[in-house]
N, CA, C and O atoms as a Tripos MOL2 file, in Angstrom:
@<TRIPOS>MOLECULE
protein
  292   291    73     0     0
PROTEIN
NO_CHARGES

@<TRIPOS>ATOM
      1 N          10.5940   11.3640  -35.2460 N.3       1 MET1
      2 CA          9.7720   11.4520  -34.5520 C.3       1 MET1
      3 C           8.3580   10.9260  -33.0880 C.2       1 MET1
      4 O           7.5290   10.0820  -33.4300 O.2       1 MET1
      5 N           8.3180   11.2060  -32.3840 N.am      2 THR2
      6 CA          7.3350   10.4730  -31.5550 C.3       2 THR2
      7 C           6.1190   10.1590  -31.8040 C.2       2 THR2
      8 O           5.6200   11.1050  -32.4140 O.2       2 THR2
      9 N           5.1350    9.0690  -31.6090 N.am      3 ASP3
     10 CA          3.6910    9.2770  -31.9390 C.3       3 ASP3
     11 C           3.2610    9.7240  -31.3310 C.2       3 ASP3
     12 O           3.1980    9.0370  -30.3120 O.2       3 ASP3
     13 N           2.2980   11.6330  -31.0950 N.am      4 ALA4
     14 CA          1.6960   11.5070  -29.5060 C.3       4 ALA4
     15 C           1.2250   10.9580  -29.5340 C.2       4 ALA4
     16 O           2.0090   10.0150  -29.4290 O.2       4 ALA4
     17 N           0.1910   10.4940  -29.6210 N.am      5 ALA5
     18 CA         -0.6220    9.3590  -28.8320 C.3       5 ALA5
     19 C          -0.2620    8.1320  -27.6230 C.2       5 ALA5
     20 O          -0.9400    7.3890  -26.9130 O.2       5 ALA5
     21 N           1.3540    8.4110  -27.8590 N.am      6 GLU6
     22 CA          2.0780    7.0720  -27.0780 C.3       6 GLU6
     23 C           2.0950    8.1050  -25.7480 C.2       6 GLU6
     24 O           2.9450    8.0410  -24.8600 O.2       6 GLU6
     25 N           0.7180    9.3010  -25.8010 N.am      7 TYR7
     26 CA          1.5690   10.3990  -24.1710 C.3       7 TYR7
     27 C          -0.3240   10.3910  -24.2330 C.2       7 TYR7
     28 O          -0.8290   10.9600  -23.2640 O.2       7 TYR7
     29 N          -1.1450    9.9110  -25.0820 N.am      8 VAL8
     30 CA         -2.5570    9.9700  -23.8260 C.3       8 VAL8
     31 C          -2.6720    8.0660  -23.1160 C.2       8 VAL8
     32 O          -2.2510    6.9300  -23.3340 O.2       8 VAL8
     33 N          -3.6540    8.9460  -22.0870 N.am      9 ILE9
     34 CA         -3.6620    7.8740  -21.1750 C.3       9 ILE9
     35 C          -5.3980    7.9670  -21.2280 C.2       9 ILE9
     36 O          -5.7690    9.1360  -21.3290 O.2       9 ILE9
     37 N          -6.5060    6.9750  -21.1810 N.am     10 THR10
     38 CA         -7.6580    7.1930  -21.0700 C.3      10 THR10
     39 C          -7.4200    6.5670  -19.6550 C.2      10 THR10
     40 O          -6.8060    5.5430  -19.3560 O.2      10 THR10
     41 N          -8.3920    7.8950  -18.4980 N.am     11 PHE11
     42 CA         -8.3870    7.7650  -17.3960 C.3      11 PHE11
     43 C         -10.5340    6.8430  -16.7400 C.2      11 PHE11
     44 O         -11.6190    7.3000  -17.0970 O.2      11 PHE11
     45 N         -10.3220    5.6370  -15.8390 N.am     12 PRO12
     46 CA        -11.7060    5.3640  -16.0810 C.3      12 PRO12
     47 C         -11.9330    6.2030  -15.2400 C.2      12 PRO12
     48 O         -10.9520    6.5300  -14.5720 O.2      12 PRO12
     49 N         -13.7260    7.1250  -14.8030 N.am     13 VAL13
     50 CA        -14.1850    7.7520  -14.5090 C.3      13 VAL13
     51 C         -15.7170    7.8380  -13.6840 C.2      13 VAL13
     52 O         -16.6450    7.1570  -14.1210 O.2      13 VAL13
     53 N         -15.8620    8.4690  -12.8100 N.am     14 SER14
     54 CA        -17.1620    7.9090  -12.2910 C.3      14 SER14
     55 C         -18.2980    9.4280  -12.9930 C.2      14 SER14
     56 O         -18.7970   10.1330  -12.1160 O.2      14 SER14
     57 N         -18.5180    9.6930  -14.0420 N.am     15 GLY15
     58 CA        -19.1590    9.6200  -14.1600 C.3      15 GLY15
     59 C         -17.9200   12.0540  -13.8810 C.2      15 GLY15
     60 O         -16.8660   12.1790  -13.2580 O.2      15 GLY15
     61 N         -18.6920   13.2690  -14.5940 N.am     16 ILE16
     62 CA        -18.5850   14.4990  -14.3350 C.3      16 ILE16
     63 C         -17.5640   14.9960  -12.7720 C.2      16 ILE16
     64 O         -16.5180   15.6380  -12.8780 O.2      16 ILE16
     65 N         -18.2490   14.4560  -11.1620 N.am     17 PHE17
     66 CA        -17.5530   14.3320  -10.6020 C.3      17 PHE17
     67 C         -16.1000   13.3190  -10.5110 C.2      17 PHE17
     68 O         -15.2760   13.6330   -9.6520 O.2      17 PHE17
     69 N         -15.7990   12.0660  -11.4400 N.am     18 GLY18
     70 CA        -14.8960   11.6910  -11.1020 C.3      18 GLY18
     71 C         -14.0750   11.7750  -11.1740 C.2      18 GLY18
     72 O         -13.1120   11.1440  -10.7370 O.2      18 GLY18
     73 N         -14.3180   13.4220  -12.3480 N.am     19 MET19
     74 CA        -13.5330   13.9170  -13.4210 C.3      19 MET19
     75 C         -12.4540   14.8800  -12.4810 C.2      19 MET19
     76 O         -11.2310   15.0190  -12.4960 O.2      19 MET19
     77 N         -13.7020   15.5390  -11.5550 N.am     20 GLY20
     78 CA        -12.9390   16.7210  -10.3340 C.3      20 GLY20
     79 C         -12.3690   15.8530   -9.6230 C.2      20 GLY20
     80 O         -11.5550   16.4540   -8.9220 O.2      20 GLY20
     81 N         -12.3470   14.8530   -9.4300 N.am     21 ARG21
     82 CA        -11.3800   14.4030   -8.6080 C.3      21 ARG21
     83 C         -10.2860   13.6200   -8.8610 C.2      21 ARG21
     84 O          -9.5850   13.0750   -8.0090 O.2      21 ARG21
     85 N         -10.1280   13.5680  -10.2680 N.am     22 LEU22
     86 CA         -8.5310   12.6680  -11.3260 C.3      22 LEU22
     87 C          -8.2860   14.0060  -11.1200 C.2      22 LEU22
     88 O          -7.3620   14.1070  -10.3130 O.2      22 LEU22
     89 N          -8.9250   15.6990  -11.6870 N.am     23 ALA23
     90 CA         -8.5030   16.4400  -12.1720 C.3      23 ALA23
     91 C          -7.2970   17.4850  -10.5090 C.2      23 ALA23
     92 O          -6.1860   17.9930  -10.3610 O.2      23 ALA23
     93 N          -8.2090   17.2960   -9.9340 N.am     24 LYS24
     94 CA         -7.3550   17.5560   -8.2090 C.3      24 LYS24
     95 C          -6.2250   16.3320   -8.6350 C.2      24 LYS24
     96 O          -5.5310   16.6700   -9.5940 O.2      24 LYS24
     97 N          -5.9620   15.1420   -8.1560 N.am     25 SER25
     98 CA         -4.6090   14.3530   -7.8520 C.3      25 SER25
     99 C          -3.6270   15.0320   -9.8210 C.2      25 SER25
    100 O          -2.4720   15.1580  -10.2290 O.2      25 SER25
    101 N          -4.4690   15.1620  -10.1530 N.am     26 LEU26
    102 CA         -3.7780   15.7650  -11.4380 C.3      26 LEU26
    103 C          -2.5640   16.7370  -11.2000 C.2      26 LEU26
    104 O          -1.3430   16.6220  -11.3060 O.2      26 LEU26
    105 N          -3.5360   17.8720  -10.7880 N.am     27 THR27
    106 CA         -2.7650   19.2570  -10.2170 C.3      27 THR27
    107 C          -1.4310   19.3180   -9.0140 C.2      27 THR27
    108 O          -0.3210   19.8250   -8.8560 O.2      27 THR27
    109 N          -2.6560   18.2020   -8.1620 N.am     28 ALA28
    110 CA         -1.3190   18.7520   -6.9350 C.3      28 ALA28
    111 C          -0.5630   17.7110   -7.1590 C.2      28 ALA28
    112 O           0.3660   17.6470   -6.3530 O.2      28 ALA28
    113 N          -0.5970   16.6130   -8.1680 N.am     29 LEU29
    114 CA          0.8510   16.3110   -8.8550 C.3      29 LEU29
    115 C           1.4700   17.0490  -10.1370 C.2      29 LEU29
    116 O           2.2050   16.4440  -10.9170 O.2      29 LEU29
    117 N           1.0440   18.7080  -10.3410 N.am     30 VAL30
    118 CA          1.7840   19.0880  -10.8850 C.3      30 VAL30
    119 C           2.7180   19.8780   -9.7210 C.2      30 VAL30
    120 O           3.9340   19.9060   -9.5320 O.2      30 VAL30
    121 N           1.7940   20.3850   -9.1650 N.am     31 ASP31
    122 CA          2.1820   21.6370   -8.7500 C.3      31 ASP31
    123 C           3.1300   20.8500   -7.3130 C.2      31 ASP31
    124 O           3.0860   21.7310   -6.4540 O.2      31 ASP31
    125 N           3.9150   19.6510   -6.7220 N.am     32 THR32
    126 CA          4.9810   19.3560   -6.5100 C.3      32 THR32
    127 C           6.0380   18.3990   -6.6280 C.2      32 THR32
    128 O           6.7560   17.6780   -5.9350 O.2      32 THR32
    129 N           5.5900   19.0270   -8.9700 N.am     33 HIS33
    130 CA          6.3960   19.3630   -9.6430 C.3      33 HIS33
    131 C           7.0190   17.5860  -10.3210 C.2      33 HIS33
    132 O           7.8780   17.3710  -11.1760 O.2      33 HIS33
    133 N           6.0030   16.3880   -9.3620 N.am     34 ARG34
    134 CA          5.8650   14.8570   -9.9650 C.3      34 ARG34
    135 C           5.8670   14.4490  -11.3890 C.2      34 ARG34
    136 O           6.4330   13.6020  -12.0810 O.2      34 ARG34
    137 N           4.7250   15.7020  -11.5890 N.am     35 ILE35
    138 CA          4.5600   15.7370  -13.5670 C.3      35 ILE35
    139 C           4.5040   17.2820  -13.6490 C.2      35 ILE35
    140 O           4.4650   18.1860  -12.8150 O.2      35 ILE35
    141 N           4.5280   17.1600  -15.9460 N.am     36 GLY36
    142 CA          4.7170   18.1360  -15.9740 C.3      36 GLY36
    143 C           2.7280   18.8980  -16.6160 C.2      36 GLY36
    144 O           1.7160   18.2470  -16.3550 O.2      36 GLY36
    145 N           2.6940   19.6090  -17.0210 N.am     37 PRO37
    146 CA          1.6000   20.9050  -17.4730 C.3      37 PRO37
    147 C           0.5310   19.6110  -18.3520 C.2      37 PRO37
    148 O           0.9150   19.2640  -19.4690 O.2      37 PRO37
    149 N          -0.7990   18.9570  -17.7580 N.am     38 TRP38
    150 CA         -1.9450   17.5530  -18.5620 C.3      38 TRP38
    151 C          -2.8530   18.1460  -18.8990 C.2      38 TRP38
    152 O          -3.4740   18.9070  -18.1560 O.2      38 TRP38
    153 N          -3.1890   17.8760  -20.3590 N.am     39 HIS39
    154 CA         -4.2420   18.2740  -20.8000 C.3      39 HIS39
    155 C          -5.2350   17.7160  -21.4010 C.2      39 HIS39
    156 O          -5.0220   17.0480  -22.4130 O.2      39 HIS39
    157 N          -6.9740   17.9400  -20.7170 N.am     40 ILE40
    158 CA         -7.7230   17.0330  -20.6990 C.3      40 ILE40
    159 C          -8.4930   17.1510  -22.1770 C.2      40 ILE40
    160 O          -8.7330   18.1340  -22.8780 O.2      40 ILE40
    161 N          -8.8360   15.4490  -22.3840 N.am     41 GLY41
    162 CA         -9.2530   15.1660  -24.2640 C.3      41 GLY41
    163 C         -10.4280   14.7700  -24.1200 C.2      41 GLY41
    164 O         -10.3700   14.4310  -22.9380 O.2      41 GLY41
    165 N         -11.9530   14.4540  -24.5900 N.am     42 HIS42
    166 CA        -12.5790   13.2760  -24.7420 C.3      42 HIS42
    167 C         -13.0750   12.9240  -24.7210 C.2      42 HIS42
    168 O         -13.0900   11.9450  -25.4670 O.2      42 HIS42
    169 N         -14.6020   13.2690  -23.5570 N.am     43 TRP43
    170 CA        -15.3980   11.7700  -23.1540 C.3      43 TRP43
    171 C         -15.3120   10.8030  -24.2290 C.2      43 TRP43
    172 O         -15.5650   11.0790  -25.4020 O.2      43 TRP43
    173 N         -14.7580    9.0580  -23.5880 N.am     44 ILE44
    174 CA        -15.0440    8.3380  -24.7940 C.3      44 ILE44
    175 C         -16.8240    7.6040  -25.1900 C.2      44 ILE44
    176 O         -17.1860    7.0100  -26.2060 O.2      44 ILE44
    177 N         -17.5540    7.9300  -24.0340 N.am     45 ASP45
    178 CA        -18.4930    7.5590  -24.8360 C.3      45 ASP45
    179 C         -19.7760    8.9280  -24.0320 C.2      45 ASP45
    180 O         -19.3170    9.9770  -23.5810 O.2      45 ASP45
    181 N         -20.8890    8.7130  -24.0070 N.am     46 PHE46
    182 CA        -21.9490   10.0340  -23.5520 C.3      46 PHE46
    183 C         -22.1840    9.4190  -22.2870 C.2      46 PHE46
    184 O         -22.4830   10.3030  -21.4840 O.2      46 PHE46
    185 N         -22.1800    8.1980  -21.7140 N.am     47 LYS47
    186 CA        -22.2830    7.9280  -20.1220 C.3      47 LYS47
    187 C         -20.8460    8.7220  -19.7040 C.2      47 LYS47
    188 O         -20.9730    9.1860  -18.5700 O.2      47 LYS47
    189 N         -19.6900    8.9760  -20.2090 N.am     48 HIS48
    190 CA        -18.7720   10.3820  -18.8740 C.3      48 HIS48
    191 C         -18.2370    9.1090  -18.3690 C.2      48 HIS48
    192 O         -17.9520    9.3900  -17.2050 O.2      48 HIS48
    193 N         -18.0110    8.1950  -18.5080 N.am     49 THR49
    194 CA        -17.4120    6.5880  -17.4760 C.3      49 THR49
    195 C         -16.1530    6.4540  -18.3150 C.2      49 THR49
    196 O         -15.6830    5.4240  -18.8000 O.2      49 THR49
    197 N         -15.6330    7.8800  -18.4000 N.am     50 ALA50
    198 CA        -13.4750    7.6610  -19.0510 C.3      50 ALA50
    199 C         -12.9880    8.2430  -19.9610 C.2      50 ALA50
    200 O         -12.8640    7.6540  -21.0350 O.2      50 ALA50
    201 N         -12.6180    9.4000  -19.8310 N.am     51 ILE51
    202 CA        -11.9090   11.2260  -20.4340 C.3      51 ILE51
    203 C         -10.4350   10.4990  -20.9170 C.2      51 ILE51
    204 O          -9.8740    9.4260  -20.6930 O.2      51 ILE51
    205 N         -10.2210   11.4130  -21.5080 N.am     52 ARG52
    206 CA         -8.4610   10.7480  -22.4730 C.3      52 ARG52
    207 C          -8.5920   12.1800  -22.0250 C.2      52 ARG52
    208 O          -9.4070   13.1020  -22.0350 O.2      52 ARG52
    209 N          -6.6670   11.7270  -21.3990 N.am     53 ILE53
    210 CA         -6.1520   13.0430  -20.4630 C.3      53 ILE53
    211 C          -4.4150   13.1510  -21.3470 C.2      53 ILE53
    212 O          -4.2600   12.1990  -22.1120 O.2      53 ILE53
    213 N          -3.8620   13.6030  -21.3300 N.am     54 ARG54
    214 CA         -2.7140   14.2660  -22.8520 C.3      54 ARG54
    215 C          -1.8610   14.4750  -21.1540 C.2      54 ARG54
    216 O          -2.0780   14.8220  -19.9940 O.2      54 ARG54
    217 N          -0.4860   13.8230  -22.3450 N.am     55 PHE55
    218 CA          0.7530   14.2130  -21.1200 C.3      55 PHE55
    219 C           2.2570   14.2890  -22.0930 C.2      55 PHE55
    220 O           2.7180   13.7540  -23.1010 O.2      55 PHE55
    221 N           2.6350   15.2610  -21.1250 N.am     56 GLY56
    222 CA          3.8500   15.8350  -22.4700 C.3      56 GLY56
    223 C           5.6570   15.3680  -22.3220 C.2      56 GLY56
    224 O           6.8260   15.7160  -22.4930 O.2      56 GLY56
    225 N           4.6470   14.2290  -21.8310 N.am     57 SER57
    226 CA          5.8040   12.8680  -21.5730 C.3      57 SER57
    227 C           5.1470   11.9100  -21.2920 C.2      57 SER57
    228 O           4.1170   12.1910  -20.6790 O.2      57 SER57
    229 N           5.4090   10.2740  -21.6000 N.am     58 VAL58
    230 CA          5.6280    8.4900  -21.5870 C.3      58 VAL58
    231 C           5.2960    8.3110  -19.2130 C.2      58 VAL58
    232 O           4.5910    7.8320  -18.3250 O.2      58 VAL58
    233 N           6.5910    9.2230  -19.5590 N.am     59 ALA59
    234 CA          6.4580    8.8870  -17.6460 C.3      59 ALA59
    235 C           5.3430    9.7640  -16.7750 C.2      59 ALA59
    236 O           4.5590    9.4150  -15.8920 O.2      59 ALA59
    237 N           5.5530   10.7930  -17.2740 N.am     60 ASP60
    238 CA          4.3330   11.4250  -16.8190 C.3      60 ASP60
    239 C           3.0300   11.0820  -16.4730 C.2      60 ASP60
    240 O           2.3620   11.0100  -15.4420 O.2      60 ASP60
    241 N           2.8160   10.8050  -18.2230 N.am     61 GLY61
    242 CA          0.8390    9.0730  -18.1470 C.3      61 GLY61
    243 C           1.4910    8.6000  -17.2750 C.2      61 GLY61
    244 O           1.7570    9.2970  -16.2950 O.2      61 GLY61
    245 N           1.7410    7.8750  -17.3250 N.am     62 GLU62
    246 CA          1.9770    6.2900  -16.6750 C.3      62 GLU62
    247 C           2.2460    6.8480  -15.1380 C.2      62 GLU62
    248 O           1.8050    6.0190  -14.3410 O.2      62 GLU62
    249 N           2.8550    8.0390  -14.4470 N.am     63 LEU63
    250 CA          3.4240    8.4090  -13.3040 C.3      63 LEU63
    251 C           2.0700    8.3740  -12.8820 C.2      63 LEU63
    252 O           1.8050    7.4060  -12.1700 O.2      63 LEU63
    253 N           1.0380    9.2430  -13.1470 N.am     64 ALA64
    254 CA         -0.9320    9.5300  -12.5760 C.3      64 ALA64
    255 C          -1.2060    8.1140  -13.1780 C.2      64 ALA64
    256 O          -1.4920    7.1730  -12.4370 O.2      64 ALA64
    257 N          -1.1290    8.0020  -14.3000 N.am     65 ARG65
    258 CA         -2.1260    6.7940  -14.1440 C.3      65 ARG65
    259 C          -1.6060    5.5820  -13.1260 C.2      65 ARG65
    260 O          -2.4410    4.7160  -12.8620 O.2      65 ARG65
    261 N          -0.2660    5.4650  -12.5340 N.am     66 THR66
    262 CA         -0.3070    5.0770  -10.9850 C.3      66 THR66
    263 C          -0.9940    4.9400  -10.0970 C.2      66 THR66
    264 O          -1.5010    4.0550   -9.4080 O.2      66 THR66
    265 N          -0.9040    6.9020  -10.2970 N.am     67 ILE67
    266 CA         -1.3500    7.3120   -8.8830 C.3      67 ILE67
    267 C          -2.9060    7.9110   -8.6110 C.2      67 ILE67
    268 O          -3.5770    7.8980   -7.5790 O.2      67 ILE67
    269 N          -3.2890    8.5830  -10.3150 N.am     68 CYS68
    270 CA         -4.6260    8.6400   -9.9380 C.3      68 CYS68
    271 C          -6.0380    8.0890  -10.5830 C.2      68 CYS68
    272 O          -7.0540    8.7370  -10.8350 O.2      68 CYS68
    273 N          -5.7220    6.3900  -10.8090 N.am     69 THR69
    274 CA         -6.4490    5.7470  -10.9960 C.3      69 THR69
    275 C          -7.3890    5.1710  -10.9200 C.2      69 THR69
    276 O          -8.1970    4.6070  -11.6580 O.2      69 THR69
    277 N          -7.0740    5.5300   -8.9960 N.am     70 ALA70
    278 CA         -8.6270    5.0260   -7.7970 C.3      70 ALA70
    279 C          -8.9280    6.7150   -7.1630 C.2      70 ALA70
    280 O          -9.9400    7.3340   -6.8330 O.2      70 ALA70
    281 N          -7.7050    6.9680   -7.2060 N.am     71 ALA71
    282 CA         -8.8790    8.0500   -6.5500 C.3      71 ALA71
    283 C         -10.1280    9.0530   -7.4060 C.2      71 ALA71
    284 O         -10.9390    9.8250   -6.8940 O.2      71 ALA71
    285 N          -9.8450    8.5650   -9.4940 N.am     72 ALA72
    286 CA        -11.1720    9.4180  -10.0270 C.3      72 ALA72
    287 C         -12.6090    8.0340   -9.9870 C.2      72 ALA72
    288 O         -13.3470    7.4260  -10.7610 O.2      72 ALA72
    289 N         -12.4340    8.0960   -9.1660 N.am     73 ARG73
    290 CA        -13.3050    6.9510   -9.0230 C.3      73 ARG73
    291 C         -14.8510    6.8750   -7.9020 C.2      73 ARG73
    292 O         -15.5280    5.8480   -7.8510 O.2      73 ARG73
@<TRIPOS>BOND
     1     1     2 1
     2     2     3 1
     3     3     4 2
     4     3     5 am
     5     5     6 1
     6     6     7 1
     7     7     8 2
     8     7     9 am
     9     9    10 1
    10    10    11 1
    11    11    12 2
    12    11    13 am
    13    13    14 1
    14    14    15 1
    15    15    16 2
    16    15    17 am
    17    17    18 1
    18    18    19 1
    19    19    20 2
    20    19    21 am
    21    21    22 1
    22    22    23 1
    23    23    24 2
    24    23    25 am
    25    25    26 1
    26    26    27 1
    27    27    28 2
    28    27    29 am
    29    29    30 1
    30    30    31 1
    31    31    32 2
    32    31    33 am
    33    33    34 1
    34    34    35 1
    35    35    36 2
    36    35    37 am
    37    37    38 1
    38    38    39 1
    39    39    40 2
    40    39    41 am
    41    41    42 1
    42    42    43 1
    43    43    44 2
    44    43    45 am
    45    45    46 1
    46    46    47 1
    47    47    48 2
    48    47    49 am
    49    49    50 1
    50    50    51 1
    51    51    52 2
    52    51    53 am
    53    53    54 1
    54    54    55 1
    55    55    56 2
    56    55    57 am
    57    57    58 1
    58    58    59 1
    59    59    60 2
    60    59    61 am
    61    61    62 1
    62    62    63 1
    63    63    64 2
    64    63    65 am
    65    65    66 1
    66    66    67 1
    67    67    68 2
    68    67    69 am
    69    69    70 1
    70    70    71 1
    71    71    72 2
    72    71    73 am
    73    73    74 1
    74    74    75 1
    75    75    76 2
    76    75    77 am
    77    77    78 1
    78    78    79 1
    79    79    80 2
    80    79    81 am
    81    81    82 1
    82    82    83 1
    83    83    84 2
    84    83    85 am
    85    85    86 1
    86    86    87 1
    87    87    88 2
    88    87    89 am
    89    89    90 1
    90    90    91 1
    91    91    92 2
    92    91    93 am
    93    93    94 1
    94    94    95 1
    95    95    96 2
    96    95    97 am
    97    97    98 1
    98    98    99 1
    99    99   100 2
   100    99   101 am
   101   101   102 1
   102   102   103 1
   103   103   104 2
   104   103   105 am
   105   105   106 1
   106   106   107 1
   107   107   108 2
   108   107   109 am
   109   109   110 1
   110   110   111 1
   111   111   112 2
   112   111   113 am
   113   113   114 1
   114   114   115 1
   115   115   116 2
   116   115   117 am
   117   117   118 1
   118   118   119 1
   119   119   120 2
   120   119   121 am
   121   121   122 1
   122   122   123 1
   123   123   124 2
   124   123   125 am
   125   125   126 1
   126   126   127 1
   127   127   128 2
   128   127   129 am
   129   129   130 1
   130   130   131 1
   131   131   132 2
   132   131   133 am
   133   133   134 1
   134   134   135 1
   135   135   136 2
   136   135   137 am
   137   137   138 1
   138   138   139 1
   139   139   140 2
   140   139   141 am
   141   141   142 1
   142   142   143 1
   143   143   144 2
   144   143   145 am
   145   145   146 1
   146   146   147 1
   147   147   148 2
   148   147   149 am
   149   149   150 1
   150   150   151 1
   151   151   152 2
   152   151   153 am
   153   153   154 1
   154   154   155 1
   155   155   156 2
   156   155   157 am
   157   157   158 1
   158   158   159 1
   159   159   160 2
   160   159   161 am
   161   161   162 1
   162   162   163 1
   163   163   164 2
   164   163   165 am
   165   165   166 1
   166   166   167 1
   167   167   168 2
   168   167   169 am
   169   169   170 1
   170   170   171 1
   171   171   172 2
   172   171   173 am
   173   173   174 1
   174   174   175 1
   175   175   176 2
   176   175   177 am
   177   177   178 1
   178   178   179 1
   179   179   180 2
   180   179   181 am
   181   181   182 1
   182   182   183 1
   183   183   184 2
   184   183   185 am
   185   185   186 1
   186   186   187 1
   187   187   188 2
   188   187   189 am
   189   189   190 1
   190   190   191 1
   191   191   192 2
   192   191   193 am
   193   193   194 1
   194   194   195 1
   195   195   196 2
   196   195   197 am
   197   197   198 1
   198   198   199 1
   199   199   200 2
   200   199   201 am
   201   201   202 1
   202   202   203 1
   203   203   204 2
   204   203   205 am
   205   205   206 1
   206   206   207 1
   207   207   208 2
   208   207   209 am
   209   209   210 1
   210   210   211 1
   211   211   212 2
   212   211   213 am
   213   213   214 1
   214   214   215 1
   215   215   216 2
   216   215   217 am
   217   217   218 1
   218   218   219 1
   219   219   220 2
   220   219   221 am
   221   221   222 1
   222   222   223 1
   223   223   224 2
   224   223   225 am
   225   225   226 1
   226   226   227 1
   227   227   228 2
   228   227   229 am
   229   229   230 1
   230   230   231 1
   231   231   232 2
   232   231   233 am
   233   233   234 1
   234   234   235 1
   235   235   236 2
   236   235   237 am
   237   237   238 1
   238   238   239 1
   239   239   240 2
   240   239   241 am
   241   241   242 1
   242   242   243 1
   243   243   244 2
   244   243   245 am
   245   245   246 1
   246   246   247 1
   247   247   248 2
   248   247   249 am
   249   249   250 1
   250   250   251 1
   251   251   252 2
   252   251   253 am
   253   253   254 1
   254   254   255 1
   255   255   256 2
   256   255   257 am
   257   257   258 1
   258   258   259 1
   259   259   260 2
   260   259   261 am
   261   261   262 1
   262   262   263 1
   263   263   264 2
   264   263   265 am
   265   265   266 1
   266   266   267 1
   267   267   268 2
   268   267   269 am
   269   269   270 1
   270   270   271 1
   271   271   272 2
   272   271   273 am
   273   273   274 1
   274   274   275 1
   275   275   276 2
   276   275   277 am
   277   277   278 1
   278   278   279 1
   279   279   280 2
   280   279   281 am
   281   281   282 1
   282   282   283 1
   283   283   284 2
   284   283   285 am
   285   285   286 1
   286   286   287 1
   287   287   288 2
   288   287   289 am
   289   289   290 1
   290   290   291 1
   291   291   292 2
@<TRIPOS>SUBSTRUCTURE
     1 MET1         2 RESIDUE 1 A MET
     2 THR2         6 RESIDUE 1 A THR
     3 ASP3        10 RESIDUE 1 A ASP
     4 ALA4        14 RESIDUE 1 A ALA
     5 ALA5        18 RESIDUE 1 A ALA
     6 GLU6        22 RESIDUE 1 A GLU
     7 TYR7        26 RESIDUE 1 A TYR
     8 VAL8        30 RESIDUE 1 A VAL
     9 ILE9        34 RESIDUE 1 A ILE
    10 THR10       38 RESIDUE 1 A THR
    11 PHE11       42 RESIDUE 1 A PHE
    12 PRO12       46 RESIDUE 1 A PRO
    13 VAL13       50 RESIDUE 1 A VAL
    14 SER14       54 RESIDUE 1 A SER
    15 GLY15       58 RESIDUE 1 A GLY
    16 ILE16       62 RESIDUE 1 A ILE
    17 PHE17       66 RESIDUE 1 A PHE
    18 GLY18       70 RESIDUE 1 A GLY
    19 MET19       74 RESIDUE 1 A MET
    20 GLY20       78 RESIDUE 1 A GLY
    21 ARG21       82 RESIDUE 1 A ARG
    22 LEU22       86 RESIDUE 1 A LEU
    23 ALA23       90 RESIDUE 1 A ALA
    24 LYS24       94 RESIDUE 1 A LYS
    25 SER25       98 RESIDUE 1 A SER
    26 LEU26      102 RESIDUE 1 A LEU
    27 THR27      106 RESIDUE 1 A THR
    28 ALA28      110 RESIDUE 1 A ALA
    29 LEU29      114 RESIDUE 1 A LEU
    30 VAL30      118 RESIDUE 1 A VAL
    31 ASP31      122 RESIDUE 1 A ASP
    32 THR32      126 RESIDUE 1 A THR
    33 HIS33      130 RESIDUE 1 A HIS
    34 ARG34      134 RESIDUE 1 A ARG
    35 ILE35      138 RESIDUE 1 A ILE
    36 GLY36      142 RESIDUE 1 A GLY
    37 PRO37      146 RESIDUE 1 A PRO
    38 TRP38      150 RESIDUE 1 A TRP
    39 HIS39      154 RESIDUE 1 A HIS
    40 ILE40      158 RESIDUE 1 A ILE
    41 GLY41      162 RESIDUE 1 A GLY
    42 HIS42      166 RESIDUE 1 A HIS
    43 TRP43      170 RESIDUE 1 A TRP
    44 ILE44      174 RESIDUE 1 A ILE
    45 ASP45      178 RESIDUE 1 A ASP
    46 PHE46      182 RESIDUE 1 A PHE
    47 LYS47      186 RESIDUE 1 A LYS
    48 HIS48      190 RESIDUE 1 A HIS
    49 THR49      194 RESIDUE 1 A THR
    50 ALA50      198 RESIDUE 1 A ALA
    51 ILE51      202 RESIDUE 1 A ILE
    52 ARG52      206 RESIDUE 1 A ARG
    53 ILE53      210 RESIDUE 1 A ILE
    54 ARG54      214 RESIDUE 1 A ARG
    55 PHE55      218 RESIDUE 1 A PHE
    56 GLY56      222 RESIDUE 1 A GLY
    57 SER57      226 RESIDUE 1 A SER
    58 VAL58      230 RESIDUE 1 A VAL
    59 ALA59      234 RESIDUE 1 A ALA
    60 ASP60      238 RESIDUE 1 A ASP
    61 GLY61      242 RESIDUE 1 A GLY
    62 GLU62      246 RESIDUE 1 A GLU
    63 LEU63      250 RESIDUE 1 A LEU
    64 ALA64      254 RESIDUE 1 A ALA
    65 ARG65      258 RESIDUE 1 A ARG
    66 THR66      262 RESIDUE 1 A THR
    67 ILE67      266 RESIDUE 1 A ILE
    68 CYS68      270 RESIDUE 1 A CYS
    69 THR69      274 RESIDUE 1 A THR
    70 ALA70      278 RESIDUE 1 A ALA
    71 ALA71      282 RESIDUE 1 A ALA
    72 ALA72      286 RESIDUE 1 A ALA
    73 ARG73      290 RESIDUE 1 A ARG
């Protein structure tokens, strides 16, 4: 059995607006069938500097990290 934590990626964001940009980028990847569905997690702190996102596979998470990290800032 695979540990579910390996599918969780923490993305740095610039507050709620950065999360909006990240969500837009992730949704575009889903819409073009490059990744499967993603699920929003919890903010890592009260300043909203990063958020956890859960993916269905490690490959999806790594592709999203590669493409979307810059978009969220």
